[in-house]
C-alpha positions, 0 to 999 in steps of 0.5 A: 372736741373734734379737730373741726371745732378747734380754732386754728390760730398761730398760737394753737399751731405753735403749741401743737408743734411744740407738743409734737416735737416733745413726743417725737424726741422723748423716747430717743432722748431717754434711750440715749441717756440710758445707753450713755449711763450703761457705757460710762458705768462700764468704762469708768465705773461710779464717776462715769455713771454720775457724770453721765447722769448729770450730763443727761439730766442737764441736756434733757432739761435744756431741751425741755426749756426750748420747748417751754420757751416755744409754748410761752412765746406762741402768742407773740408775733413771729418776729418776737418768736424768732428773737426768743428762739435765738435768745433761747439757743444762745442761753442754752449754749452759755448754760451748757458751757458754764455747766461743763466749766463748773462741773469739771472741778469735781473729781467724782465726775468724769469730764468726758462722760459728762461732755459726751453724754450732754453732746449726744443727748442734745444732738439726738433730741435736736434731730428728733425735734427737727424730724417731728417738726418736718413730719408735723401736721401743724405746718400750715398757713393760717389765713387772716380774716378778710385775706389781708 
């Protein structure tokens, strides 16, 4: 099936954009987690490694959740997608604060390694998603039938 055979609806465009954002962020995010794992292992040993691993995992899962939310709401009207995006963002912030609050009680995890790894991974993933979105070929206006 060629691109000419694809019916370009709002849902198709949003789903394609989510896929492009995932591909755009994947490598840079994994490299960020890898660098944090190495750095925190050297700096803090096993507690640093474990904390960086947990922080990277939580950050990656939260980034994936954003893209899943984007794909799941693609068929909804734009206003609902924006509400879902805001709700997803708030949910992500609350979840990350809860994770930091709950996991800091475990002495086997280095708090700074956990927090800095989470922050770095989320920043890199978000930057790469925005970059992929700006470069996307999916950003287009889909006219409605009859021009209405």
